[in-house]
py3Dmol code that shows the C-alpha trace and the ligand (Angstrom):
import py3Dmol

protein = """\
ATOM      1  CA  MET A   1    -364.831 -35.542 -23.296  1.00  0.00           C
ATOM      2  CA  ARG A   2    -364.484 -38.971 -24.759  1.00  0.00           C
ATOM      3  CA  ARG A   3    -366.349 -40.426 -22.047  1.00  0.00           C
ATOM      4  CA  ASN A   4    -369.158 -37.829 -22.446  1.00  0.00           C
ATOM      5  CA  ARG A   5    -369.258 -38.831 -26.128  1.00  0.00           C
ATOM      6  CA  ARG A   6    -369.599 -42.470 -25.403  1.00  0.00           C
ATOM      7  CA  LEU A   7    -372.390 -41.845 -22.820  1.00  0.00           C
ATOM      8  CA  ALA A   8    -374.392 -39.610 -25.276  1.00  0.00           C
ATOM      9  CA  PHE A   9    -373.922 -42.313 -27.999  1.00  0.00           C
ATOM     10  CA  SER A  10    -375.028 -45.054 -25.564  1.00  0.00           C
ATOM     11  CA  ALA A  11    -377.996 -42.920 -24.452  1.00  0.00           C
ATOM     12  CA  SER A  12    -379.142 -42.335 -28.023  1.00  0.00           C
ATOM     13  CA  LEU A  13    -378.644 -45.904 -29.136  1.00  0.00           C
ATOM     14  CA  PHE A  14    -380.755 -46.846 -26.027  1.00  0.00           C
ATOM     15  CA  LEU A  15    -383.594 -44.453 -26.901  1.00  0.00           C
ATOM     16  CA  PHE A  16    -383.447 -45.562 -30.500  1.00  0.00           C
ATOM     17  CA  LEU A  17    -383.627 -49.250 -29.457  1.00  0.00           C
ATOM     18  CA  VAL A  18    -386.511 -49.109 -26.997  1.00  0.00           C
ATOM     19  CA  ALA A  19    -388.646 -47.704 -29.827  1.00  0.00           C
ATOM     20  CA  CYS A  20    -388.163 -51.209 -31.408  1.00  0.00           C
ATOM     21  CA  ALA A  21    -390.939 -53.068 -29.268  1.00  0.00           C
ATOM     22  CA  GLU A  22    -392.150 -56.332 -30.843  1.00  0.00           C
ATOM     23  CA  ASN A  23    -395.390 -56.428 -28.988  1.00  0.00           C
ATOM     24  CA  ALA A  24    -396.662 -52.867 -29.179  1.00  0.00           C
ATOM     25  CA  PRO A  25    -400.504 -52.809 -28.989  1.00  0.00           C
ATOM     26  CA  GLN A  26    -400.758 -49.097 -28.954  1.00  0.00           C
ATOM     27  CA  ASP A  27    -398.758 -48.620 -32.133  1.00  0.00           C
ATOM     28  CA  THR A  28    -400.232 -45.626 -34.044  1.00  0.00           C
ATOM     29  CA  LEU A  29    -398.530 -46.843 -37.184  1.00  0.00           C
ATOM     30  CA  GLU A  30    -400.390 -50.015 -37.498  1.00  0.00           C
ATOM     31  CA  PRO A  31    -404.066 -48.946 -38.221  1.00  0.00           C
ATOM     32  CA  GLN A  32    -406.838 -51.624 -37.825  1.00  0.00           C
ATOM     33  CA  GLY A  33    -409.789 -49.827 -38.697  1.00  0.00           C
ATOM     34  CA  GLU A  34    -410.900 -47.324 -41.360  1.00  0.00           C
ATOM     35  CA  VAL A  35    -410.482 -44.033 -39.506  1.00  0.00           C
ATOM     36  CA  ALA A  36    -406.980 -44.943 -38.346  1.00  0.00           C
ATOM     37  CA  ARG A  37    -406.009 -45.978 -41.759  1.00  0.00           C
ATOM     38  CA  ARG A  38    -407.111 -42.702 -43.380  1.00  0.00           C
ATOM     39  CA  ILE A  39    -405.071 -40.859 -40.687  1.00  0.00           C
ATOM     40  CA  ASP A  40    -402.146 -43.129 -41.422  1.00  0.00           C
ATOM     41  CA  GLN A  41    -402.316 -42.476 -45.206  1.00  0.00           C
ATOM     42  CA  LEU A  42    -401.727 -38.744 -44.458  1.00  0.00           C
ATOM     43  CA  ILE A  43    -398.554 -39.613 -42.530  1.00  0.00           C
ATOM     44  CA  ASN A  44    -396.678 -41.024 -45.382  1.00  0.00           C
ATOM     45  CA  PRO A  45    -396.733 -38.197 -47.753  1.00  0.00           C
ATOM     46  CA  VAL A  46    -396.274 -35.635 -45.144  1.00  0.00           C
ATOM     47  CA  PHE A  47    -393.249 -37.525 -43.666  1.00  0.00           C
ATOM     48  CA  ILE A  48    -391.744 -37.486 -47.221  1.00  0.00           C
ATOM     49  CA  VAL A  49    -392.129 -33.747 -47.685  1.00  0.00           C
ATOM     50  CA  ALA A  50    -390.725 -33.163 -44.121  1.00  0.00           C
ATOM     51  CA  GLY A  51    -387.815 -35.508 -44.681  1.00  0.00           C
ATOM     52  CA  LEU A  52    -386.815 -33.863 -48.001  1.00  0.00           C
ATOM     53  CA  VAL A  53    -387.012 -30.392 -46.313  1.00  0.00           C
ATOM     54  CA  PHE A  54    -384.875 -31.894 -43.475  1.00  0.00           C
ATOM     55  CA  VAL A  55    -382.239 -33.057 -45.633  1.00  0.00           C
ATOM     56  CA  LEU A  56    -382.015 -30.057 -47.747  1.00  0.00           C
ATOM     57  CA  VAL A  57    -381.931 -27.702 -44.657  1.00  0.00           C
ATOM     58  CA  GLU A  58    -379.328 -29.671 -42.726  1.00  0.00           C
ATOM     59  CA  GLY A  59    -377.362 -30.270 -45.912  1.00  0.00           C
ATOM     60  CA  LEU A  60    -377.089 -26.509 -46.538  1.00  0.00           C
ATOM     61  CA  VAL A  61    -376.246 -25.879 -42.777  1.00  0.00           C
ATOM     62  CA  LEU A  62    -373.378 -28.441 -43.002  1.00  0.00           C
ATOM     63  CA  LEU A  63    -372.229 -26.885 -46.195  1.00  0.00           C
ATOM     64  CA  ALA A  64    -372.083 -23.618 -44.637  1.00  0.00           C
ATOM     65  CA  VAL A  65    -370.192 -24.763 -41.702  1.00  0.00           C
ATOM     66  CA  PHE A  66    -367.543 -26.638 -43.385  1.00  0.00           C
ATOM     67  CA  LYS A  67    -367.049 -24.690 -46.564  1.00  0.00           C
ATOM     68  CA  PHE A  68    -367.308 -21.300 -45.343  1.00  0.00           C
ATOM     69  CA  ARG A  69    -365.767 -21.641 -41.716  1.00  0.00           C
ATOM     70  CA  SER A  70    -363.296 -19.135 -40.614  1.00  0.00           C
ATOM     71  CA  LYS A  71    -359.566 -20.177 -41.147  1.00  0.00           C
ATOM     72  CA  PRO A  72    -356.736 -18.556 -39.547  1.00  0.00           C
ATOM     73  CA  ASP A  73    -355.729 -16.083 -42.137  1.00  0.00           C
ATOM     74  CA  SER A  74    -359.227 -15.858 -44.112  1.00  0.00           C
ATOM     75  CA  PRO A  75    -360.227 -12.315 -44.990  1.00  0.00           C
ATOM     76  CA  GLU A  76    -363.378 -10.654 -43.562  1.00  0.00           C
ATOM     77  CA  PRO A  77    -366.155 -11.973 -45.649  1.00  0.00           C
ATOM     78  CA  GLU A  78    -368.326  -9.775 -47.844  1.00  0.00           C
ATOM     79  CA  GLN A  79    -371.010  -7.922 -45.955  1.00  0.00           C
ATOM     80  CA  ILE A  80    -374.590  -8.152 -47.271  1.00  0.00           C
ATOM     81  CA  HIS A  81    -377.770  -6.533 -46.061  1.00  0.00           C
ATOM     82  CA  GLY A  82    -381.056  -7.866 -47.514  1.00  0.00           C
ATOM     83  CA  ASN A  83    -381.755  -9.757 -50.646  1.00  0.00           C
ATOM     84  CA  THR A  84    -385.274  -9.325 -51.881  1.00  0.00           C
ATOM     85  CA  ARG A  85    -385.303 -12.450 -54.323  1.00  0.00           C
ATOM     86  CA  LEU A  86    -383.929 -14.771 -51.539  1.00  0.00           C
ATOM     87  CA  GLU A  87    -386.468 -13.431 -48.971  1.00  0.00           C
ATOM     88  CA  VAL A  88    -389.377 -13.733 -51.149  1.00  0.00           C
ATOM     89  CA  GLY A  89    -388.178 -17.245 -52.094  1.00  0.00           C
ATOM     90  CA  TRP A  90    -387.903 -18.591 -48.608  1.00  0.00           C
ATOM     91  CA  THR A  91    -391.308 -17.055 -47.600  1.00  0.00           C
ATOM     92  CA  LEU A  92    -393.041 -18.238 -50.613  1.00  0.00           C
ATOM     93  CA  ILE A  93    -391.810 -21.927 -50.965  1.00  0.00           C
ATOM     94  CA  PRO A  94    -392.485 -22.960 -47.436  1.00  0.00           C
ATOM     95  CA  ALA A  95    -396.056 -21.301 -47.562  1.00  0.00           C
ATOM     96  CA  LEU A  96    -396.751 -23.480 -50.822  1.00  0.00           C
ATOM     97  CA  ILE A  97    -395.427 -26.723 -49.216  1.00  0.00           C
ATOM     98  CA  LEU A  98    -397.649 -25.993 -46.109  1.00  0.00           C
ATOM     99  CA  LEU A  99    -400.529 -25.429 -48.429  1.00  0.00           C
ATOM    100  CA  ALA A 100    -399.849 -28.703 -50.276  1.00  0.00           C
ATOM    101  CA  VAL A 101    -399.823 -30.576 -46.970  1.00  0.00           C
ATOM    102  CA  ALA A 102    -402.915 -28.692 -45.581  1.00  0.00           C
ATOM    103  CA  VAL A 103    -405.324 -29.566 -48.482  1.00  0.00           C
ATOM    104  CA  PRO A 104    -405.495 -33.370 -48.028  1.00  0.00           C
ATOM    105  CA  THR A 105    -405.160 -32.965 -44.180  1.00  0.00           C
ATOM    106  CA  ILE A 106    -408.123 -30.656 -43.833  1.00  0.00           C
ATOM    107  CA  ALA A 107    -410.245 -32.636 -46.334  1.00  0.00           C
ATOM    108  CA  VAL A 108    -409.695 -35.777 -43.958  1.00  0.00           C
ATOM    109  CA  ILE A 109    -410.522 -33.675 -40.847  1.00  0.00           C
ATOM    110  CA  PHE A 110    -413.783 -32.744 -42.333  1.00  0.00           C
ATOM    111  CA  ASP A 111    -414.469 -36.279 -43.606  1.00  0.00           C
ATOM    112  CA  LEU A 112    -413.810 -37.749 -40.200  1.00  0.00           C
ATOM    113  CA  ALA A 113    -415.973 -35.262 -38.397  1.00  0.00           C
ATOM    114  CA  GLU A 114    -419.079 -36.424 -40.349  1.00  0.00           C
ATOM    115  CA  LYS A 115    -421.458 -38.653 -38.443  1.00  0.00           C
ATOM    116  CA  PRO A 116    -421.327 -42.044 -40.206  1.00  0.00           C
ATOM    117  CA  GLU A 117    -424.377 -44.013 -41.362  1.00  0.00           C
ATOM    118  CA  ASN A 118    -426.035 -46.461 -39.143  1.00  0.00           C
ATOM    119  CA  PRO A 119    -423.679 -46.073 -36.274  1.00  0.00           C
ATOM    120  CA  VAL A 120    -423.691 -47.740 -32.729  1.00  0.00           C
ATOM    121  CA  ASN A 121    -424.285 -44.636 -30.519  1.00  0.00           C
ATOM    122  CA  VAL A 122    -422.157 -44.479 -27.269  1.00  0.00           C
ATOM    123  CA  THR A 123    -422.031 -41.831 -24.722  1.00  0.00           C
ATOM    124  CA  VAL A 124    -418.550 -42.037 -23.222  1.00  0.00           C
ATOM    125  CA  ILE A 125    -418.168 -40.220 -19.682  1.00  0.00           C
ATOM    126  CA  GLY A 126    -414.600 -39.718 -18.418  1.00  0.00           C
ATOM    127  CA  HIS A 127    -414.223 -40.067 -14.711  1.00  0.00           C
ATOM    128  CA  GLN A 128    -411.008 -40.063 -12.538  1.00  0.00           C
ATOM    129  CA  PHE A 129    -409.832 -42.690 -13.481  1.00  0.00           C
ATOM    130  CA  TRP A 130    -412.214 -44.974 -15.593  1.00  0.00           C
ATOM    131  CA  TRP A 131    -414.432 -44.764 -18.612  1.00  0.00           C
ATOM    132  CA  GLU A 132    -418.145 -45.059 -18.432  1.00  0.00           C
ATOM    133  CA  TYR A 133    -419.976 -46.339 -21.610  1.00  0.00           C
ATOM    134  CA  ARG A 134    -423.752 -45.809 -22.013  1.00  0.00           C
ATOM    135  CA  TYR A 135    -425.597 -47.375 -24.875  1.00  0.00           C
ATOM    136  CA  ASP A 136    -428.652 -45.187 -24.684  1.00  0.00           C
ATOM    137  CA  ASP A 137    -430.326 -46.654 -27.707  1.00  0.00           C
ATOM    138  CA  LEU A 138    -429.722 -50.230 -26.509  1.00  0.00           C
ATOM    139  CA  GLY A 139    -430.407 -49.505 -22.718  1.00  0.00           C
ATOM    140  CA  VAL A 140    -426.819 -50.862 -21.664  1.00  0.00           C
ATOM    141  CA  VAL A 141    -424.545 -49.194 -19.266  1.00  0.00           C
ATOM    142  CA  THR A 142    -421.004 -50.581 -18.776  1.00  0.00           C
ATOM    143  CA  ALA A 143    -417.553 -49.421 -17.712  1.00  0.00           C
ATOM    144  CA  ASN A 144    -413.884 -49.679 -19.013  1.00  0.00           C
ATOM    145  CA  GLU A 145    -414.538 -51.744 -22.113  1.00  0.00           C
ATOM    146  CA  LEU A 146    -416.120 -50.439 -25.116  1.00  0.00           C
ATOM    147  CA  ARG A 147    -417.791 -53.251 -26.993  1.00  0.00           C
ATOM    148  CA  MET A 148    -418.471 -52.780 -30.718  1.00  0.00           C
ATOM    149  CA  PRO A 149    -419.579 -54.870 -33.541  1.00  0.00           C
ATOM    150  CA  VAL A 150    -417.235 -55.408 -36.550  1.00  0.00           C
ATOM    151  CA  GLY A 151    -418.371 -53.788 -39.628  1.00  0.00           C
ATOM    152  CA  ARG A 152    -420.215 -51.104 -38.085  1.00  0.00           C
ATOM    153  CA  PRO A 153    -418.861 -47.761 -36.757  1.00  0.00           C
ATOM    154  CA  VAL A 154    -419.339 -46.670 -33.267  1.00  0.00           C
ATOM    155  CA  PHE A 155    -420.297 -43.073 -32.954  1.00  0.00           C
ATOM    156  CA  LEU A 156    -418.974 -41.489 -29.639  1.00  0.00           C
ATOM    157  CA  THR A 157    -420.247 -38.555 -27.620  1.00  0.00           C
ATOM    158  CA  LEU A 158    -417.645 -37.863 -25.186  1.00  0.00           C
ATOM    159  CA  ASN A 159    -418.279 -35.986 -21.772  1.00  0.00           C
ATOM    160  CA  SER A 160    -416.393 -35.596 -18.640  1.00  0.00           C
ATOM    161  CA  ASP A 161    -417.701 -35.968 -15.111  1.00  0.00           C
ATOM    162  CA  ASP A 162    -414.816 -34.162 -13.555  1.00  0.00           C
ATOM    163  CA  VAL A 163    -411.515 -32.747 -15.319  1.00  0.00           C
ATOM    164  CA  ILE A 164    -410.122 -32.910 -18.862  1.00  0.00           C
ATOM    165  CA  HIS A 165    -409.394 -36.576 -20.038  1.00  0.00           C
ATOM    166  CA  SER A 166    -408.539 -37.532 -23.748  1.00  0.00           C
ATOM    167  CA  TYR A 167    -409.861 -40.665 -25.417  1.00  0.00           C
ATOM    168  CA  TRP A 168    -407.385 -42.654 -27.464  1.00  0.00           C
ATOM    169  CA  ILE A 169    -407.418 -46.220 -29.000  1.00  0.00           C
ATOM    170  CA  PRO A 170    -404.368 -45.726 -31.189  1.00  0.00           C
ATOM    171  CA  ALA A 171    -405.203 -48.720 -33.643  1.00  0.00           C
ATOM    172  CA  LEU A 172    -408.489 -47.312 -34.351  1.00  0.00           C
ATOM    173  CA  ALA A 173    -408.536 -43.545 -34.379  1.00  0.00           C
ATOM    174  CA  GLY A 174    -406.761 -40.445 -33.212  1.00  0.00           C
ATOM    175  CA  LYS A 175    -407.184 -38.622 -29.876  1.00  0.00           C
ATOM    176  CA  THR A 176    -410.263 -36.744 -28.721  1.00  0.00           C
ATOM    177  CA  ASP A 177    -410.374 -34.379 -25.700  1.00  0.00           C
ATOM    178  CA  VAL A 178    -412.948 -35.110 -23.056  1.00  0.00           C
ATOM    179  CA  VAL A 179    -413.808 -31.766 -21.627  1.00  0.00           C
ATOM    180  CA  PRO A 180    -416.305 -30.976 -18.707  1.00  0.00           C
ATOM    181  CA  GLY A 181    -419.248 -29.045 -20.006  1.00  0.00           C
ATOM    182  CA  ARG A 182    -418.826 -29.863 -23.619  1.00  0.00           C
ATOM    183  CA  SER A 183    -419.638 -32.842 -25.802  1.00  0.00           C
ATOM    184  CA  ASN A 184    -417.008 -33.722 -28.370  1.00  0.00           C
ATOM    185  CA  THR A 185    -417.749 -36.636 -30.818  1.00  0.00           C
ATOM    186  CA  MET A 186    -415.673 -39.121 -32.670  1.00  0.00           C
ATOM    187  CA  SER A 187    -416.442 -42.198 -34.614  1.00  0.00           C
ATOM    188  CA  PHE A 188    -414.502 -45.215 -35.738  1.00  0.00           C
ATOM    189  CA  SER A 189    -414.614 -48.862 -36.591  1.00  0.00           C
ATOM    190  CA  ALA A 190    -412.606 -52.189 -36.425  1.00  0.00           C
ATOM    191  CA  ASP A 191    -411.595 -54.266 -39.347  1.00  0.00           C
ATOM    192  CA  ALA A 192    -411.592 -57.505 -37.349  1.00  0.00           C
ATOM    193  CA  PRO A 193    -412.890 -59.103 -34.001  1.00  0.00           C
ATOM    194  CA  GLY A 194    -410.235 -58.474 -31.385  1.00  0.00           C
ATOM    195  CA  GLU A 195    -409.078 -56.323 -28.373  1.00  0.00           C
ATOM    196  CA  TYR A 196    -407.661 -52.742 -29.033  1.00  0.00           C
ATOM    197  CA  LEU A 197    -405.903 -51.107 -26.135  1.00  0.00           C
ATOM    198  CA  GLY A 198    -405.699 -47.412 -25.320  1.00  0.00           C
ATOM    199  CA  GLN A 199    -404.995 -44.816 -22.871  1.00  0.00           C
ATOM    200  CA  CYS A 200    -406.228 -41.708 -21.255  1.00  0.00           C
ATOM    201  CA  THR A 201    -403.893 -39.164 -22.975  1.00  0.00           C
ATOM    202  CA  GLU A 202    -404.548 -35.925 -21.099  1.00  0.00           C
ATOM    203  CA  PHE A 203    -402.986 -35.538 -17.552  1.00  0.00           C
ATOM    204  CA  CYS A 204    -406.022 -35.865 -15.186  1.00  0.00           C
ATOM    205  CA  GLY A 205    -404.550 -36.545 -11.677  1.00  0.00           C
ATOM    206  CA  ASP A 206    -402.596 -39.003  -9.742  1.00  0.00           C
ATOM    207  CA  SER A 207    -403.728 -41.962 -11.538  1.00  0.00           C
ATOM    208  CA  HIS A 208    -403.731 -40.632 -14.971  1.00  0.00           C
ATOM    209  CA  ALA A 209    -401.401 -43.447 -16.159  1.00  0.00           C
ATOM    210  CA  ASN A 210    -403.844 -46.086 -14.625  1.00  0.00           C
ATOM    211  CA  MET A 211    -406.752 -44.738 -16.757  1.00  0.00           C
ATOM    212  CA  ARG A 212    -406.573 -47.289 -19.508  1.00  0.00           C
ATOM    213  CA  ALA A 213    -409.193 -47.783 -22.375  1.00  0.00           C
ATOM    214  CA  LYS A 214    -410.041 -51.009 -24.198  1.00  0.00           C
ATOM    215  CA  ALA A 215    -412.359 -51.658 -27.287  1.00  0.00           C
ATOM    216  CA  ILE A 216    -413.409 -55.075 -27.796  1.00  0.00           C
ATOM    217  CA  ALA A 217    -414.649 -55.643 -31.420  1.00  0.00           C
ATOM    218  CA  MET A 218    -416.918 -58.494 -31.853  1.00  0.00           C
ATOM    219  CA  ALA A 219    -418.747 -60.533 -34.718  1.00  0.00           C
ATOM    220  CA  PRO A 220    -422.225 -58.883 -35.125  1.00  0.00           C
ATOM    221  CA  ARG A 221    -423.885 -61.949 -33.675  1.00  0.00           C
ATOM    222  CA  ASP A 222    -421.661 -61.950 -30.673  1.00  0.00           C
ATOM    223  CA  PHE A 223    -422.255 -58.290 -30.109  1.00  0.00           C
ATOM    224  CA  ASP A 224    -425.996 -58.737 -30.208  1.00  0.00           C
ATOM    225  CA  ALA A 225    -425.670 -61.716 -27.759  1.00  0.00           C
ATOM    226  CA  TRP A 226    -423.604 -59.386 -25.334  1.00  0.00           C
ATOM    227  CA  VAL A 227    -426.289 -56.577 -25.669  1.00  0.00           C
ATOM    228  CA  ALA A 228    -428.877 -59.120 -24.644  1.00  0.00           C
ATOM    229  CA  GLY A 229    -426.919 -60.282 -21.738  1.00  0.00           C
ATOM    230  CA  GLN A 230    -426.387 -56.689 -20.543  1.00  0.00           C
ATOM    231  CA  ARG A 231    -430.036 -55.773 -20.852  1.00  0.00           C
ATOM    232  CA  ALA A 232    -431.045 -58.921 -18.782  1.00  0.00           C
ATOM    233  CA  ALA A 233    -432.077 -58.423 -15.153  1.00  0.00           C
ATOM    234  CA  SER A 234    -429.313 -58.730 -12.598  1.00  0.00           C
ATOM    235  CA  VAL A 235    -428.733 -62.018 -10.986  1.00  0.00           C
ATOM    236  CA  LYS A 236    -429.730 -62.492  -7.475  1.00  0.00           C
ATOM    237  CA  ALA A 237    -427.287 -64.631  -5.250  1.00  0.00           C
ATOM    238  CA  ALA A 238    -428.785 -67.984  -4.197  1.00  0.00           C
ATOM    239  CA  ALA A 239    -429.758 -68.377  -0.699  1.00  0.00           C
ATOM    240  CA  GLY A 240    -427.197 -70.037   1.671  1.00  0.00           C
ATOM    241  CA  THR A 241    -424.161 -69.326  -0.616  1.00  0.00           C
ATOM    242  CA  PRO A 242    -420.940 -67.231   0.031  1.00  0.00           C
ATOM    243  CA  ALA A 243    -422.273 -65.021  -2.626  1.00  0.00           C
ATOM    244  CA  GLU A 244    -425.488 -64.140  -0.495  1.00  0.00           C
ATOM    245  CA  GLU A 245    -423.191 -63.392   2.370  1.00  0.00           C
ATOM    246  CA  GLY A 246    -421.265 -61.084  -0.079  1.00  0.00           C
ATOM    247  CA  ALA A 247    -424.471 -59.352  -1.111  1.00  0.00           C
ATOM    248  CA  LEU A 248    -425.125 -58.665   2.527  1.00  0.00           C
ATOM    249  CA  ALA A 249    -421.533 -57.229   3.009  1.00  0.00           C
ATOM    250  CA  PHE A 250    -422.046 -55.091  -0.178  1.00  0.00           C
ATOM    251  CA  ALA A 251    -425.125 -53.567   1.751  1.00  0.00           C
ATOM    252  CA  GLN A 252    -423.445 -53.235   4.976  1.00  0.00           C
ATOM    253  CA  LYS A 253    -420.252 -51.790   3.835  1.00  0.00           C
ATOM    254  CA  GLY A 254    -422.136 -49.178   1.843  1.00  0.00           C
ATOM    255  CA  CYS A 255    -420.872 -50.171  -1.555  1.00  0.00           C
ATOM    256  CA  GLY A 256    -424.149 -49.307  -3.056  1.00  0.00           C
ATOM    257  CA  THR A 257    -423.714 -45.704  -2.055  1.00  0.00           C
ATOM    258  CA  CYS A 258    -421.262 -45.282  -4.933  1.00  0.00           C
ATOM    259  CA  HIS A 259    -422.188 -48.332  -7.268  1.00  0.00           C
ATOM    260  CA  THR A 260    -425.189 -49.294  -8.928  1.00  0.00           C
ATOM    261  CA  VAL A 261    -426.437 -52.984  -9.147  1.00  0.00           C
ATOM    262  CA  GLU A 262    -429.722 -52.770 -10.775  1.00  0.00           C
ATOM    263  CA  GLY A 263    -432.550 -53.684  -8.348  1.00  0.00           C
ATOM    264  CA  VAL A 264    -430.087 -53.468  -5.349  1.00  0.00           C
ATOM    265  CA  SER A 265    -428.310 -50.023  -5.396  1.00  0.00           C
ATOM    266  CA  GLU A 266    -428.338 -46.742  -7.265  1.00  0.00           C
ATOM    267  CA  GLY A 267    -424.709 -45.130  -6.528  1.00  0.00           C
ATOM    268  CA  ILE A 268    -423.509 -43.123  -9.429  1.00  0.00           C
ATOM    269  CA  ILE A 269    -419.957 -42.340  -8.226  1.00  0.00           C
ATOM    270  CA  GLY A 270    -418.202 -45.610  -9.327  1.00  0.00           C
ATOM    271  CA  PRO A 271    -418.787 -48.073 -12.242  1.00  0.00           C
ATOM    272  CA  ASN A 272    -422.126 -49.697 -12.604  1.00  0.00           C
ATOM    273  CA  LEU A 273    -421.553 -53.354 -11.347  1.00  0.00           C
ATOM    274  CA  THR A 274    -424.777 -54.969 -12.551  1.00  0.00           C
ATOM    275  CA  HIS A 275    -423.028 -57.176 -15.051  1.00  0.00           C
ATOM    276  CA  PHE A 276    -419.463 -56.820 -13.477  1.00  0.00           C
ATOM    277  CA  ALA A 277    -418.422 -60.530 -13.965  1.00  0.00           C
ATOM    278  CA  THR A 278    -418.923 -60.189 -17.782  1.00  0.00           C
ATOM    279  CA  ARG A 279    -416.013 -57.668 -18.078  1.00  0.00           C
ATOM    280  CA  THR A 280    -412.512 -58.766 -18.668  1.00  0.00           C
ATOM    281  CA  THR A 281    -410.957 -56.117 -16.744  1.00  0.00           C
ATOM    282  CA  PHE A 282    -411.637 -53.597 -13.854  1.00  0.00           C
ATOM    283  CA  ALA A 283    -410.482 -50.343 -12.163  1.00  0.00           C
ATOM    284  CA  GLY A 284    -409.738 -48.477 -15.454  1.00  0.00           C
ATOM    285  CA  SER A 285    -408.701 -51.564 -17.107  1.00  0.00           C
ATOM    286  CA  ILE A 286    -405.419 -51.830 -15.156  1.00  0.00           C
ATOM    287  CA  PHE A 287    -406.471 -55.274 -13.533  1.00  0.00           C
ATOM    288  CA  ASP A 288    -407.571 -58.468 -15.352  1.00  0.00           C
ATOM    289  CA  ASN A 289    -410.927 -59.548 -13.777  1.00  0.00           C
ATOM    290  CA  ASN A 290    -409.830 -62.492 -11.690  1.00  0.00           C
ATOM    291  CA  ASP A 291    -410.052 -63.239  -8.000  1.00  0.00           C
ATOM    292  CA  ALA A 292    -406.500 -62.542  -7.047  1.00  0.00           C
ATOM    293  CA  ASN A 293    -406.658 -59.000  -8.488  1.00  0.00           C
ATOM    294  CA  LEU A 294    -410.101 -58.258  -6.913  1.00  0.00           C
ATOM    295  CA  ARG A 295    -408.581 -59.315  -3.569  1.00  0.00           C
ATOM    296  CA  LYS A 296    -405.620 -56.937  -4.146  1.00  0.00           C
ATOM    297  CA  TRP A 297    -407.890 -54.234  -5.161  1.00  0.00           C
ATOM    298  CA  LEU A 298    -410.430 -54.474  -2.294  1.00  0.00           C
ATOM    299  CA  ARG A 299    -407.671 -54.785   0.198  1.00  0.00           C
ATOM    300  CA  ASP A 300    -406.280 -51.325  -0.614  1.00  0.00           C
ATOM    301  CA  PRO A 301    -407.794 -49.544  -3.619  1.00  0.00           C
ATOM    302  CA  GLN A 302    -405.810 -46.194  -2.664  1.00  0.00           C
ATOM    303  CA  GLY A 303    -402.505 -48.182  -2.842  1.00  0.00           C
ATOM    304  CA  GLU A 304    -403.195 -49.833  -6.003  1.00  0.00           C
ATOM    305  CA  LYS A 305    -404.459 -46.816  -7.899  1.00  0.00           C
ATOM    306  CA  PRO A 306    -403.642 -43.511  -5.992  1.00  0.00           C
ATOM    307  CA  GLY A 307    -406.069 -40.728  -5.875  1.00  0.00           C
ATOM    308  CA  ASN A 308    -409.131 -42.815  -7.264  1.00  0.00           C
ATOM    309  CA  LYS A 309    -412.531 -42.197  -5.591  1.00  0.00           C
ATOM    310  CA  MET A 310    -413.041 -45.593  -4.117  1.00  0.00           C
ATOM    311  CA  ILE A 311    -412.955 -45.069  -0.387  1.00  0.00           C
ATOM    312  CA  ILE A 312    -414.083 -47.971   1.810  1.00  0.00           C
ATOM    313  CA  PRO A 313    -416.117 -46.469   4.615  1.00  0.00           C
ATOM    314  CA  GLY A 314    -414.807 -47.564   8.115  1.00  0.00           C
ATOM    315  CA  ALA A 315    -411.274 -48.944   7.791  1.00  0.00           C
ATOM    316  CA  PRO A 316    -410.092 -51.713   5.478  1.00  0.00           C
ATOM    317  CA  LEU A 317    -412.119 -54.806   4.681  1.00  0.00           C
ATOM    318  CA  THR A 318    -411.266 -58.087   6.438  1.00  0.00           C
ATOM    319  CA  PRO A 319    -410.016 -60.912   4.407  1.00  0.00           C
ATOM    320  CA  ASP A 320    -413.275 -62.713   5.216  1.00  0.00           C
ATOM    321  CA  GLU A 321    -415.350 -59.805   3.915  1.00  0.00           C
ATOM    322  CA  ILE A 322    -413.268 -59.703   0.756  1.00  0.00           C
ATOM    323  CA  THR A 323    -413.786 -63.278   0.095  1.00  0.00           C
ATOM    324  CA  LYS A 324    -417.549 -62.954   0.371  1.00  0.00           C
ATOM    325  CA  LEU A 325    -417.571 -59.853  -1.775  1.00  0.00           C
ATOM    326  CA  ILE A 326    -415.616 -61.497  -4.601  1.00  0.00           C
ATOM    327  CA  ALA A 327    -418.065 -64.548  -4.530  1.00  0.00           C
ATOM    328  CA  TYR A 328    -420.764 -61.926  -4.959  1.00  0.00           C
ATOM    329  CA  LEU A 329    -419.245 -59.899  -7.812  1.00  0.00           C
ATOM    330  CA  ASN A 330    -418.505 -63.199  -9.735  1.00  0.00           C
ATOM    331  CA  THR A 331    -422.151 -63.816  -9.775  1.00  0.00           C
ATOM    332  CA  LEU A 332    -423.002 -60.471 -11.373  1.00  0.00           C
ATOM    333  CA  ARG A 333    -422.992 -61.890 -14.841  1.00  0.00           C
TER     334      ARG A 333
END
"""
ligand_1 = """\
2
CUA
Cu -408.095 -39.384 -17.482
Cu -405.798 -38.892 -17.906
"""
view = py3Dmol.view(width=600, height=400)
view.addModel(protein, "pdb")
view.setStyle({"model": 0}, {"cartoon": {"style": "trace"}})
view.addModel(ligand_1, "xyz")
view.setStyle({"model": 1}, {"stick": {}})
view.zoomTo()
view.show()
């Protein structure tokens, strides 16, 4: 008995302490944009109301347990059936409390559903297991990282290519489901330049946990420069370099069947790689974009990220092929 109690205590203490992360980039309680802040401002008053109700109810339960508990020679308590005033009271009071909570909540929901003025429009497409971003007004297609200017909201139209996903960047906004055959929308903005991490938050298959999201907020001038770079024609590998051999391997191995590199291939199953080297991460943002990680990934994409759609035709790539492909990918700026 005592051992069980000690075990239960340690387990609760452990659970309590693991919540105290110092570096918690996906903390919902530290809003870094207007939309997240408006949602956060709802939490405090609702939490206070819920806290008071909790203390009151638990207090009464404890009072009943201790004051009125059965003692060896206590008489049979008085038997009551029905009390109209009590029953009306405990129906009306919670209804009024819920009403008080609902009014500001629903007002914020309607406000946040409005399309903001002068947004950057982005179509977001959920894939197993990565995010595609299409800036149709700007002629830009990218993957895994949502680039956005500070001081201007993004307006996202969310579609899915396969199953239900859910888009969530906790510091910037709430979750929105990404449903096949439906277009949901959301908008948000960031207060300051920086990277804001997120996560697919609807179970979508073996690598659901490997489907991360990242928003990169930039000064408006940097954002414009990024757009100009993404619109530029793809870079051709120089003759006689390892990158050129990599381009050849890219064609021979059939990479272009699934990946677009503008002017080279038109695959649409995997991410568009035209400006791959400008991205900070790849494969659903689980890897930083560097040679060591690319090598790991190209050696065994299924081992690194189970269930993803990257199947390399005809057995694994040789180390030599991988080296050349990495040289090629690094030129795609
Ligand atoms: Cu996509 Cu979970």
